[in-house]
N, C-alpha and C positions, 0 to 999 in steps of 0.2 A: 434322593437328592445327590447331585453330582459332588464329587470331592474337590471340584475346582473351587478355588478361593475367589469369591466375588464380593466386592464391597458395594453396598447400595446406599443411596441417599437415605436420610432418616425417613422413616415411615410412621405416620401418626397411629397406625394400627398396632405397633409394637407394645405400647403400654396396655392396650386393650387385650392383646393376646396374653400378656403376663397376668393381667387381672383375672382373666378366665381360668388360667391354670392355677394361679395362686389361690383362688377361691376353692377349687377342687382339692388342692393340697391341704388347705386349712381344714376343710370339712373332713378329710380323710385322716389327718394327723392330730387334730385337736390340740391338746396341751403338750403333746410330745415335741412340738416345734415352738420355741420361744419367739422366733422371728421367721418370716418368709419375705424375702426382699428381691426385687428386680435389680440385678447387677449387670455389669458388662456394658458394652457400648450401646446396646439397644435401650438401655435404661437412661441414657443421657439425651434429652431433647436436642435435636439438631445435629447430633453426631452421626456421621456416616459409619456403617457397620456391615458385617456379615449378618444376614437375616436369621440369626439364631438367638432365641430367647434364653438368657442365663438367669437362673434362679438360685439364690442362696437360702438354704434352710438352716437356721441356727438351732442347735440342740444343746441340752445341758451336758451330756456326756457322749462324746463321739463313739466311744468303744461299745456303748450299749445299743447296738444295731437292732436288737429285738424290740426296742421302744419306738423305732421309726421306720424300719425297712418295709414292713408289711403295709404300712399306711401309704408310703410312697408308691409301692407296687400297685396297691388298690387304685391309686390315682392314675395309673397307666404308664409307669416308668420301670425300666429294668436296671437293676444294680449292675455296675461294671466293675467287678472286683480287680480287674487287671490294671486299674489306675495306679500309677506309681507314686502319686502325691499322698503321703501318709498323714497330711493335715486335714484331709477331707475324705468323704465317701462320695462316689460319683454315680449318677444315674442318668440314663438317656431314654428317649421316647421309644415306644414300641415300634416295630417295623411298620412302615407305611404311614406313620404319623409325622406331624410337623416337627422339625429339628428343635429340640429343647435340651439344654444341659442343666442338670440339677446338681448343685454342689452343697453337700451337707458338711457344715463346719461347727466346731464347738463354740458356744456362746462365749464371747470375751477373748477368744484366741487371737493371736496375731494375724493369722490368715483370714479370719472372719472380719476383723477390723480393717485390714488392708483393702478388701473388696469394697467395703462401704465408704471408706475415706477416698479411694480412687474415684468412685462414682460421684460422691458429693463434691469433691474438688472440681471435677470436670463440669458438673452441672452449674457451677458458679464461675467458670473461666472459659468462655467461648473461644478466646484466642488460642488457648492450649488445645481445645477440641479441634480447631482447624489444623493446627500443626500435627496433631495425632492422626487425624483423618488423612492428611496428605501423605504422611509416613505409611499408613496402612495401604493406601492406593499404590504407592511405589513398591512396597514389599509384595503386595498381591500380584503385581505385574511380574516381579522378579521370581516369585516362588508360587506361581499359579497352581501347580499340581503337587506341591511339596508342603503339606500342612505343618509338619514338625519344623521344617526350616523356617516357615513363615512365623510360627509362634516364637521360635528362638530369636529370630531377627527383630521382633518387636520389643524384646526385653530392654535394650538401652533406652528407648523412648519411654517405656513404662516407668523405668527407674528415674529418668529425668523428671517425669511428671510427679512421681511419688516424693521426690526430694522437695519439689515445690509444695506439694500437698502437706507434707510434714510441717514445713514452716508455716503454711497457712493454718493448719490445725492448731498450732501453738499460739498464733496471733489471734485466732478467733475463739479458742477454747472449744473447738469442734468436739462433738459427741454424736454418735449415731442418733438420728431422729427416731420417730415412731416407726415401727415395723410396717411394711407395705401391706401385710396381711396378718 
């Protein structure tokens, strides 16, 4: 896959692709994963996105990699220890396979809740999805071959959405729903 940043219209196959991988992960991980969720833009119906499936695996203790690392690897993913985000462990697809990002986070942690709230808020607010998609298209044009710059440039919009999502969560009493797998 090219490193060029391309935003695609929403594809009905994205949830199906997640479901296939999620089942494989659940079978391989068993009780080591308390949740397996489709997160990121491909998890929001109608939201335009890069065609990369993001999956969040929630575990009881992030530091106990021996409880989940081998299971994720058996499912066909490689640990990427160079990831600088200390709130998660990061895995990617094997070479030659469809681009998939696996984010392992501790159950109940702020970063785990952030991903679920962001997704759930966007699922309920199509107007904000449109604004977010427009922003991503513009940034992809500006930073077409600069992935890190693209990610950094999205931050103001993400925080604008999360500010709204926080208020929405308080008004609705939001809690994460049932795990996707």
